[in-house]
KOLSE-790016 format. One record per atom (N, C-alpha, C): residue in three letters; y negated, z negated, x. Coordinates in steps of 0.2 Angstrom, whole numbers, padded with zeros to 4 digits, always signed. Layout:
ALAYZX;...
This chain:
MET-0062+0177+0460;MET-0064+0174+0466;MET-0065+0166+0465;SER-0062+0162+0469;SER-0062+0155+0468;SER-0069+0152+0471;ALA-0071+0147+0468;ALA-0078+0144+0470;ALA-0077+0140+0476;PRO-0082+0140+0481;PRO-0081+0135+0487;PRO-0082+0128+0484;PRO-0080+0123+0488;PRO-0080+0116+0486;PRO-0087+0114+0483;TRP-0093+0117+0485;TRP-0099+0115+0483;TRP-0102+0119+0477;GLY-0098+0124+0475;GLY-0100+0128+0469;GLY-0103+0135+0472;HIS-0104+0139+0467;HIS-0107+0146+0468;HIS-0115+0144+0468;LYS-0118+0149+0472;LYS-0125+0148+0473;LYS-0128+0151+0467;PRO-0133+0147+0463;PRO-0136+0150+0457;PRO-0141+0155+0459;PRO-0143+0159+0454;PRO-0148+0164+0456;PRO-0155+0161+0459;ALA-0158+0165+0462;ALA-0165+0163+0465;ALA-0170+0163+0460;VAL-0175+0159+0461;VAL-0181+0159+0456;VAL-0184+0166+0456;LEU-0187+0168+0451;LEU-0190+0175+0451;LEU-0197+0176+0455;ASP-0201+0170+0455;ASP-0207+0171+0458;ASP-0208+0164+0462;VAL-0207+0164+0469;VAL-0207+0158+0473;VAL-0214+0155+0472;ALA-0219+0159+0471;ALA-0226+0156+0471;ALA-0228+0154+0464;ALA-0224+0154+0459;ALA-0225+0151+0452;ALA-0227+0144+0452;PHE-0224+0140+0456;PHE-0226+0133+0457;PHE-0227+0132+0465;TRP-0233+0132+0466;TRP-0236+0132+0473;TRP-0239+0125+0474;ASN-0244+0124+0470;ASN-0248+0118+0471;ASN-0246+0112+0466;GLU-0242+0114+0461;GLU-0240+0109+0456;GLU-0233+0108+0456;GLN-0231+0102+0454;GLN-0223+0101+0453;GLN-0221+0105+0447;PRO-0215+0108+0448;PRO-0212+0112+0443;PRO-0209+0107+0438;PRO-0208+0109+0431;PRO-0206+0104+0426;PRO-0199+0102+0427;TYR-0195+0105+0431;TYR-0188+0103+0433;TYR-0187+0106+0440;VAL-0182+0104+0443;VAL-0179+0106+0450;VAL-0175+0113+0448;SER-0177+0118+0451;SER-0173+0124+0450;SER-0166+0123+0452;PRO-0161+0127+0449;PRO-0154+0126+0450;PRO-0153+0128+0457;ARG-0156+0133+0460;ARG-0155+0135+0467;ARG-0157+0129+0472;CYS-0163+0126+0471;CYS-0165+0120+0475;CYS-0160+0114+0474;ALA-0158+0113+0468;ALA-0152+0108+0467;ALA-0146+0109+0471;TYR-0144+0116+0471;TYR-0139+0118+0475;TYR-0140+0116+0483;TRP-0145+0118+0485;TRP-0147+0116+0493;TRP-0147+0109+0494;LEU-0150+0105+0489;LEU-0150+0098+0490;LEU-0143+0095+0490;ARG-0139+0097+0485;ARG-0132+0095+0484;ARG-0128+0096+0491;ARG-0129+0102+0493;ARG-0125+0104+0499;ARG-0128+0100+0505;HIS-0134+0098+0506;HIS-0137+0094+0511;HIS-0134+0087+0511;ASP-0134+0084+0505;ASP-0131+0078+0503;ASP-0124+0077+0505;ASN-0120+0083+0504;ASN-0113+0083+0505;ASN-0112+0084+0513;GLY-0117+0086+0516;GLY-0116+0087+0524;GLY-0113+0094+0525;THR-0113+0099+0520;THR-0111+0106+0521;THR-0116+0111+0522;TRP-0123+0108+0523;TRP-0128+0113+0524;TRP-0134+0109+0528;HIS-0136+0112+0533;HIS-0142+0109+0537;HIS-0146+0115+0538;PRO-0153+0115+0537;PRO-0157+0121+0538;PRO-0157+0123+0546;ASN-0155+0130+0547;ASN-0155+0132+0553;ASN-0162+0133+0557;ARG-0162+0136+0563;ARG-0168+0137+0566;ARG-0172+0142+0563;ARG-0169+0147+0560;ARG-0173+0152+0557;ARG-0177+0150+0551;ILE-0174+0146+0547;ILE-0177+0143+0541;ILE-0183+0138+0544;ARG-0181+0134+0549;ARG-0186+0129+0552;ARG-0192+0133+0555;THR-0192+0139+0557;THR-0197+0142+0561;THR-0201+0147+0556;GLU-0198+0148+0550;GLU-0202+0153+0546;GLU-0208+0149+0542;GLY-0212+0153+0540;GLY-0218+0150+0536;GLY-0215+0147+0529;TYR-0219+0143+0526;TYR-0216+0140+0520;TYR-0215+0146+0514;HIS-0219+0151+0514;HIS-0218+0156+0509;HIS-0211+0160+0510;THR-0211+0162+0516;THR-0205+0166+0518;THR-0198+0161+0518;ALA-0199+0155+0520;ALA-0193+0151+0519;ALA-0191+0150+0512;ALA-0196+0149+0508;ALA-0195+0148+0500;ALA-0191+0154+0498;GLU-0194+0160+0500;GLU-0191+0166+0497;GLU-0183+0167+0500;HIS-0182+0165+0506;HIS-0176+0165+0509;HIS-0171+0161+0506;LEU-0173+0155+0504;LEU-0169+0150+0500;LEU-0169+0151+0493;GLY-0173+0155+0490;GLY-0173+0157+0483;GLY-0176+0151+0479;ILE-0181+0147+0481;ILE-0184+0141+0478;ILE-0191+0142+0477;TRP-0194+0138+0473;TRP-0201+0138+0472;TRP-0205+0135+0479;ILE-0211+0137+0480;ILE-0214+0134+0486;ILE-0215+0127+0486;TRP-0217+0124+0480;TRP-0217+0117+0480;TRP-0211+0114+0481;GLU-0205+0116+0479;GLU-0199+0113+0481;GLU-0197+0113+0488;TYR-0199+0119+0491;TYR-0198+0119+0499;TYR-0203+0114+0502;LEU-0209+0114+0500;LEU-0214+0109+0504;LEU-0212+0102+0503;HIS-0210+0100+0497;HIS-0209+0093+0495;HIS-0202+0090+0495;LEU-0197+0095+0494;LEU-0190+0093+0494;LEU-0186+0095+0500;ILE-0186+0101+0502;ILE-0182+0104+0507;ILE-0185+0102+0514;ARG-0191+0104+0515;ARG-0195+0103+0521;ARG-0194+0096+0524;PRO-0195+0091+0520;PRO-0194+0084+0522;PRO-0186+0082+0525;LEU-0182+0086+0523;LEU-0175+0086+0525;LEU-0175+0087+0533;PHE-0179+0092+0535;PHE-0179+0094+0542;PHE-0181+0087+0546;ASP-0186+0083+0544;ASP-0188+0077+0548;ASP-0182+0072+0548;GLU-0179+0072+0542;GLU-0173+0067+0542;GLU-0168+0069+0547;ASP-0166+0076+0547;ASP-0161+0078+0551;ASP-0163+0077+0559;ASP-0170+0078+0560;ASP-0172+0077+0567;ASP-0172+0070+0569;SER-0173+0065+0564;SER-0173+0058+0566;SER-0166+0056+0567;ARG-0161+0059+0564;ARG-0154+0057+0565;ARG-0151+0059+0572;ASN-0154+0064+0575;ASN-0152+0067+0581;ASN-0155+0063+0587;
């Protein structure tokens, strides 16, 4: 199977709540994947992700809650300000 231009999606983190209040020691590969896709313009969080709670959204994306709250969620505001 050939890889899409942005690469294959890495595996999800095992426990989204492992890093909830504190910053993880590194950005998870799955979070880096979503950030790279957003920077390349090939992904924007859809309405479902935007309306889910932070725990559910983190599970859906396969990232730690801290990453969702501090790295992914701010992208929503950037996208909204551009429109």
